[in-house]
C-alpha positions as a Python dict, from the first residue, in 0.01 Angstrom:
ca = {
    (1, 'M'): (0, 0, 0),
    (2, 'S'): (362, 70, -90),
    (3, 'V'): (647, -122, 66),
    (4, 'L'): (980, 45, 138),
    (5, 'H'): (1287, -119, -14),
    (6, 'F'): (1624, 1, 108),
    (7, 'S'): (1971, -129, 188),
    (8, 'V'): (2157, -150, 516),
    (9, 'N'): (2535, -167, 517),
    (10, 'A'): (2620, -372, 826),
    (11, 'Q'): (2987, -320, 904),
    (12, 'D'): (3153, -596, 1101),
    (13, 'F'): (3228, -541, 1466),
    (14, 'L'): (3581, -400, 1508),
    (15, 'S'): (3723, -491, 1846),
    (16, 'S'): (4004, -295, 2012),
    (17, 'Q'): (4103, -635, 2157),
    (18, 'Y'): (4131, -821, 1828),
    (19, 'Y'): (4468, -955, 1950),
    (20, 'S'): (4295, -1151, 2231),
    (21, 'N'): (4124, -1386, 1983),
    (22, 'L'): (4309, -1369, 1653),
    (23, 'P'): (4131, -1660, 1475),
    (24, 'V'): (3807, -1458, 1482),
    (25, 'F'): (3967, -1196, 1256),
    (26, 'N'): (4191, -1421, 1046),
    (27, 'P'): (4110, -1793, 997),
    (28, 'G'): (4482, -1858, 942),
    (29, 'F'): (4526, -1838, 1321),
    (30, 'T'): (4289, -2132, 1375),
    (31, 'G'): (4465, -2396, 1585),
    (32, 'I'): (4785, -2191, 1625),
    (33, 'D'): (4810, -2281, 1996),
    (34, 'D'): (4876, -2637, 2114),
    (35, 'F'): (4567, -2654, 2334),
    (36, 'T'): (4193, -2604, 2309),
    (37, 'D'): (4124, -2231, 2336),
    (38, 'V'): (3777, -2128, 2459),
    (39, 'K'): (3679, -1761, 2461),
    (40, 'L'): (3370, -1572, 2585),
    (41, 'S'): (3338, -1203, 2504),
    (42, 'G'): (3101, -918, 2581),
    (43, 'Y'): (3105, -562, 2444),
    (44, 'Q'): (2881, -279, 2561),
    (45, 'G'): (2884, 73, 2418),
    (46, 'W'): (2712, 389, 2540),
    (47, 'N'): (2629, 692, 2326),
    (48, 'S'): (2455, 1029, 2330),
    (49, 'F'): (2156, 898, 2133),
    (50, 'N'): (2058, 623, 2379),
    (51, 'I'): (2094, 363, 2102),
    (52, 'S'): (2187, 8, 2199),
    (53, 'N'): (2531, -104, 2084),
    (54, 'N'): (2653, -443, 2202),
    (55, 'N'): (2824, -755, 2077),
    (56, 'V'): (2871, -1098, 2237),
    (57, 'Y'): (3040, -1412, 2108),
    (58, 'A'): (3167, -1755, 2212),
    (59, 'S'): (3446, -1937, 2030),
    (60, 'V'): (3636, -2267, 2046),
    (61, 'F'): (3959, -2334, 1854),
    (62, 'S'): (4190, -2635, 1873),
    (63, 'S'): (4466, -2817, 1684),
    (64, 'L'): (4406, -3164, 1538),
    (65, 'N'): (4642, -3459, 1486),
    (66, 'N'): (4917, -3250, 1637),
    (67, 'A'): (5231, -3466, 1669),
    (68, 'Q'): (5371, -3230, 1929),
    (69, 'Q'): (5068, -3274, 2155),
    (70, 'I'): (5087, -3653, 2118),
    (71, 'T'): (5457, -3651, 2204),
    (72, 'I'): (5393, -3443, 2515),
    (73, 'K'): (5112, -3674, 2623),
    (74, 'N'): (5321, -3989, 2585),
    (75, 'N'): (5636, -3844, 2744),
    (76, 'A'): (5496, -3596, 2994),
    (77, 'L'): (5704, -3733, 3284),
    (78, 'R'): (6029, -3742, 3087),
    (79, 'L'): (6026, -3400, 2917),
    (80, 'S'): (6255, -3140, 3071),
    (81, 'P'): (6214, -2769, 2982),
    (82, 'T'): (6524, -2795, 2762),
    (83, 'A'): (6392, -3103, 2579),
    (84, 'Y'): (6056, -2933, 2527),
    (85, 'K'): (6220, -2628, 2367),
    (86, 'Q'): (6417, -2855, 2134),
    (87, 'M'): (6101, -3038, 2040),
    (88, 'E'): (5927, -2711, 1954),
    (89, 'S'): (6179, -2644, 1676),
    (90, 'Q'): (6131, -2980, 1497),
    (91, 'K'): (5942, -2935, 1170),
    (92, 'E'): (5770, -3273, 1172),
    (93, 'L'): (5623, -3200, 1515),
    (94, 'R'): (5496, -2853, 1418),
    (95, 'R'): (5294, -2959, 1114),
    (96, 'K'): (4929, -2959, 1220),
    (97, 'H'): (4565, -2886, 1139),
    (98, 'G'): (4339, -2647, 1326),
    (99, 'M'): (3964, -2620, 1347),
    (100, 'G'): (3700, -2437, 1547),
    (101, 'G'): (3402, -2208, 1534),
    (102, 'V'): (3239, -1888, 1655),
    (103, 'V'): (2882, -1801, 1754),
    (104, 'S'): (2811, -1428, 1778),
    (105, 'S'): (2525, -1183, 1825),
    (106, 'R'): (2533, -813, 1727),
    (107, 'N'): (2284, -540, 1821),
    (108, 'V'): (2312, -178, 1701),
    (109, 'G'): (1988, 14, 1744),
    (110, 'P'): (1726, -147, 1519),
    (111, 'Y'): (1984, -368, 1348),
    (112, 'K'): (2031, -720, 1485),
    (113, 'S'): (2237, -1012, 1360),
    (114, 'F'): (2323, -1366, 1460),
    (115, 'S'): (2605, -1561, 1298),
    (116, 'V'): (2771, -1903, 1315),
    (117, 'N'): (3115, -1964, 1162),
    (118, 'Y'): (3321, -2279, 1108),
    (119, 'Q'): (3697, -2248, 1050),
    (120, 'Y'): (3986, -2469, 939),
    (121, 'A'): (4359, -2405, 894),
    (122, 'F'): (4671, -2600, 798),
    (123, 'H'): (5004, -2503, 958),
    (124, 'L'): (5323, -2580, 765),
    (125, 'P'): (5675, -2516, 908),
    (126, 'L'): (5903, -2328, 667),
    (127, 'S'): (6216, -2327, 885),
    (128, 'S'): (6320, -2404, 1241),
    (129, 'S'): (6130, -2096, 1362),
    (130, 'V'): (5897, -1968, 1088),
    (131, 'N'): (5559, -2118, 995),
    (132, 'L'): (5302, -2065, 722),
    (133, 'S'): (4931, -2114, 780),
    (134, 'L'): (4641, -2121, 533),
    (135, 'G'): (4288, -2093, 671),
    (136, 'T'): (3929, -2071, 556),
    (137, 'R'): (3598, -1974, 715),
    (138, 'I'): (3241, -2067, 622),
    (139, 'G'): (2971, -1860, 789),
    (140, 'F'): (2594, -1831, 818),
    (141, 'T'): (2433, -1499, 920),
    (142, 'N'): (2078, -1391, 997),
    (143, 'Q'): (2016, -1015, 980),
    (144, 'R'): (1701, -823, 1061),
    (145, 'I'): (1568, -474, 1130),
    (146, 'D'): (1312, -384, 1397),
    (147, 'F'): (1185, -22, 1422),
    (148, 'S'): (902, -106, 1661),
    (149, 'G'): (1073, 70, 1954),
    (150, 'F'): (1120, 401, 1773),
    (151, 'T'): (883, 699, 1797),
    (152, 'V'): (838, 1022, 1600),
    (153, 'R'): (641, 1343, 1660),
    (154, 'D'): (350, 1254, 1430),
    (155, 'E'): (342, 877, 1402),
    (156, 'I'): (8, 857, 1217),
    (157, 'N'): (80, 1113, 943),
    (158, 'D'): (450, 1039, 898),
    (159, 'I'): (441, 824, 583),
    (160, 'F'): (813, 748, 593),
    (161, 'F'): (789, 620, 951),
    (162, 'Q'): (487, 409, 864),
    (163, 'Q'): (683, 244, 586),
    (164, 'L'): (965, 169, 830),
    (165, 'A'): (720, 26, 1081),
    (166, 'N'): (578, -202, 813),
    (167, 'A'): (927, -335, 756),
    (168, 'N'): (949, -492, 1102),
    (169, 'N'): (965, -836, 946),
    (170, 'G'): (1265, -744, 732),
    (171, 'N'): (1478, -1056, 748),
    (172, 'Q'): (1768, -1202, 550),
    (173, 'D'): (1974, -1522, 574),
    (174, 'S'): (2308, -1535, 396),
    (175, 'Y'): (2633, -1731, 375),
    (176, 'T'): (2995, -1621, 338),
    (177, 'T'): (3328, -1787, 265),
    (178, 'D'): (3658, -1622, 354),
    (179, 'F'): (4028, -1699, 361),
    (180, 'G'): (4334, -1616, 569),
    (181, 'L'): (4709, -1633, 509),
    (182, 'L'): (4952, -1615, 799),
    (183, 'L'): (5331, -1609, 840),
    (184, 'Y'): (5450, -1637, 1200),
    (185, 'S'): (5718, -1733, 1449),
    (186, 'K'): (5745, -1688, 1826),
    (187, 'K'): (5834, -1320, 1786),
    (188, 'F'): (5614, -1190, 1505),
    (189, 'Y'): (5323, -1253, 1274),
    (190, 'A'): (5197, -1099, 952),
    (191, 'G'): (4860, -1202, 814),
    (192, 'L'): (4618, -1122, 532),
    (193, 'S'): (4248, -1209, 554),
    (194, 'T'): (3914, -1133, 390),
    (195, 'T'): (3561, -1063, 506),
    (196, 'N'): (3256, -1133, 286),
    (197, 'L'): (3479, -1231, -8),
    (198, 'V'): (3232, -1494, -133),
    (199, 'K'): (2875, -1429, -27),
    (200, 'G'): (2521, -1521, -119),
    (201, 'K'): (2163, -1499, 3),
    (202, 'L'): (1985, -1806, 131),
    (203, 'S'): (1651, -1632, 194),
    (204, 'N'): (1503, -1284, 188),
    (205, 'D'): (1151, -1162, 259),
    (206, 'G'): (1174, -892, -9),
    (207, 'I'): (1122, -604, 235),
    (208, 'L'): (1483, -528, 325),
    (209, 'S'): (1813, -587, 151),
    (210, 'F'): (2133, -602, 356),
    (211, 'I'): (2463, -521, 188),
    (212, 'D'): (2767, -693, 339),
    (213, 'S'): (3060, -523, 169),
    (214, 'K'): (3392, -696, 110),
    (215, 'R'): (3683, -615, 335),
    (216, 'F'): (4055, -696, 321),
    (217, 'Q'): (4267, -688, 638),
    (218, 'F'): (4638, -696, 718),
    (219, 'H'): (4747, -770, 1078),
    (220, 'T'): (5100, -765, 1214),
    (221, 'T'): (5275, -781, 1551),
    (222, 'G'): (5630, -792, 1683),
    (223, 'V'): (5739, -900, 2034),
    (224, 'L'): (6050, -753, 2194),
    (225, 'N'): (6228, -857, 2515),
    (226, 'L'): (6295, -543, 2719),
    (227, 'A'): (6425, -720, 3031),
    (228, 'A'): (6436, -1066, 3186),
    (229, 'N'): (6069, -1049, 3288),
    (230, 'V'): (5932, -776, 3062),
    (231, 'Q'): (5814, -803, 2702),
    (232, 'L'): (5686, -533, 2468),
    (233, 'N'): (5422, -609, 2203),
    (234, 'V'): (5387, -362, 1914),
    (235, 'G'): (5104, -439, 1675),
    (236, 'G'): (4841, -303, 1444),
    (237, 'Y'): (4628, -359, 1139),
    (238, 'V'): (4497, -184, 829),
    (239, 'F'): (4182, -270, 637),
    (240, 'L'): (4014, -166, 316),
    (241, 'Q'): (3636, -198, 292),
    (242, 'E'): (3419, -125, -9),
    (243, 'G'): (3266, 221, 18),
    (244, 'Y'): (3500, 338, 297),
    (245, 'D'): (3839, 502, 330),
    (246, 'L'): (4139, 299, 442),
    (247, 'G'): (4113, 216, 813),
    (248, 'W'): (4393, 152, 1058),
    (249, 'A'): (4468, 91, 1426),
    (250, 'G'): (4776, 37, 1638),
    (251, 'N'): (4845, -84, 1990),
    (252, 'L'): (5134, -98, 2233),
    (253, 'R'): (5139, -334, 2532),
    (254, 'A'): (5394, -431, 2797),
    (255, 'R'): (5377, -767, 2984),
    (256, 'Y'): (5538, -872, 3309),
    (257, 'K'): (5633, -1239, 3375),
    (258, 'E'): (5351, -1372, 3152),
    (259, 'L'): (5118, -1265, 3434),
    (260, 'F'): (4964, -937, 3322),
    (261, 'Y'): (4996, -666, 3059),
    (262, 'M'): (4891, -303, 3021),
    (263, 'G'): (4878, -88, 2710),
    (264, 'V'): (4699, 152, 2480),
    (265, 'S'): (4540, 139, 2137),
    (266, 'Y'): (4441, 411, 1890),
    (267, 'N'): (4261, 399, 1556),
    (268, 'K'): (4170, 624, 1264),
    (269, 'N'): (3829, 709, 1414),
    (270, 'A'): (4003, 888, 1706),
    (271, 'Q'): (3922, 601, 1941),
    (272, 'L'): (4165, 569, 2232),
    (273, 'S'): (4155, 240, 2424),
    (274, 'L'): (4312, 147, 2756),
    (275, 'L'): (4409, -222, 2760),
    (276, 'F'): (4464, -468, 3043),
    (277, 'G'): (4517, -844, 3059),
    (278, 'L'): (4573, -1106, 3329),
    (279, 'S'): (4675, -1474, 3309),
    (280, 'V'): (4612, -1727, 3588),
    (281, 'N'): (4810, -2055, 3596),
    (282, 'S'): (4821, -2079, 3214),
    (283, 'T'): (4457, -2186, 3231),
    (284, 'V'): (4245, -1873, 3260),
    (285, 'N'): (4310, -1537, 3099),
    (286, 'L'): (4116, -1213, 3118),
    (287, 'H'): (4130, -919, 2878),
    (288, 'Y'): (3964, -583, 2939),
    (289, 'S'): (3951, -259, 2741),
    (290, 'Y'): (3788, 79, 2785),
    (291, 'D'): (3725, 272, 2462),
    (292, 'Q'): (3684, 650, 2447),
    (293, 'Y'): (3615, 847, 2131),
    (294, 'L'): (3811, 1174, 2133),
    (295, 'S'): (3649, 1337, 1830),
    (296, 'S'): (3343, 1554, 1893),
    (297, 'L'): (3190, 1414, 1573),
    (298, 'S'): (3195, 1054, 1698),
    (299, 'N'): (2878, 1067, 1906),
    (300, 'F'): (2749, 723, 1815),
    (301, 'N'): (3008, 549, 2032),
    (302, 'V'): (3108, 783, 2313),
    (303, 'N'): (3263, 510, 2526),
    (304, 'A'): (3256, 134, 2559),
    (305, 'H'): (3369, -156, 2776),
    (306, 'E'): (3483, -492, 2639),
    (307, 'I'): (3572, -809, 2831),
    (308, 'V'): (3718, -1131, 2688),
    (309, 'L'): (3745, -1433, 2916),
    (310, 'G'): (3956, -1725, 2794),
    (311, 'F'): (4017, -2085, 2904),
    (312, 'S'): (4308, -2308, 2795),
    (313, 'L'): (4193, -2671, 2796),
    (314, 'S'): (4395, -2992, 2736),
    (315, 'N'): (4707, -2788, 2802),
    (316, 'R'): (4942, -3054, 2946),
    (317, 'A'): (5254, -2849, 2876),
    (318, 'K'): (5098, -2541, 3042),
    (319, 'S'): (5175, -2340, 2730),
    (320, 'Q'): (5095, -1972, 2705),
    (321, 'P'): (4922, -1843, 2389),
    (322, 'K'): (5179, -1775, 2116),
    (323, 'F'): (5060, -1415, 2097),
    (324, 'W'): (4914, -1228, 2394),
}
């Protein structure tokens, strides 16, 4: 009996809300905020082919040995808002390490994956307002294909389908190592990162072979003060992935009093996203987006909902995330 050997190119999940959890997309952001940041996310897409398309993840990121956090803890009752702002500009108090991790699950039709990532970053002040961060990510991924739920007109005599059915146990474990570089201040960031830069197989059953192509990303954002209580965030990213044309996306969001924001996002695939976010007492934040594909050729993802729920722990100074 012959066994079918073929390759599956599993593109990484591209979120319209990448800005809500930046360390997931660039390890240089790991530990950028002076509190423990916990995020839970769920994505659900609907399409004309009735094919499942969902993604869920949980992440935790925090800064380590942060002199600024220690200073706040030891002087919490004596720090005025003015003194805190002065402390934020001191280089020796802004030098820190960040670490964290992500657990995620992806399901697109017969393709399923489960991954665990560990991340580390070092943040180095370059001036009174600008910082440089270098980060790395080590990941483990299990990928598999299951065609058991699919049917064809003539299941018995369709040789190609029978070969696919025999590949139900197609399974592969692999590892990846990636890097991120980030330049940032309170008003902007510009970052470069990689996906699947260093990769290798830990195990493979010989039935299926998954190709995880390399990708290079550039993210940037600028924050403008429009009024006393209104800020405008203009951001976007471009990425180059092996075997694909250059991809890009941009978003525009307006925030009122650090309480809520609204905006829109658009990318090269003619995906328009409506964006909304809400912050509660500097402790809980909620991000929501609705994605709609405008091109008649994009039938695989007709529309989608995505929710990101975040919690700021050990946040004695009640700091907001540096980038919202």
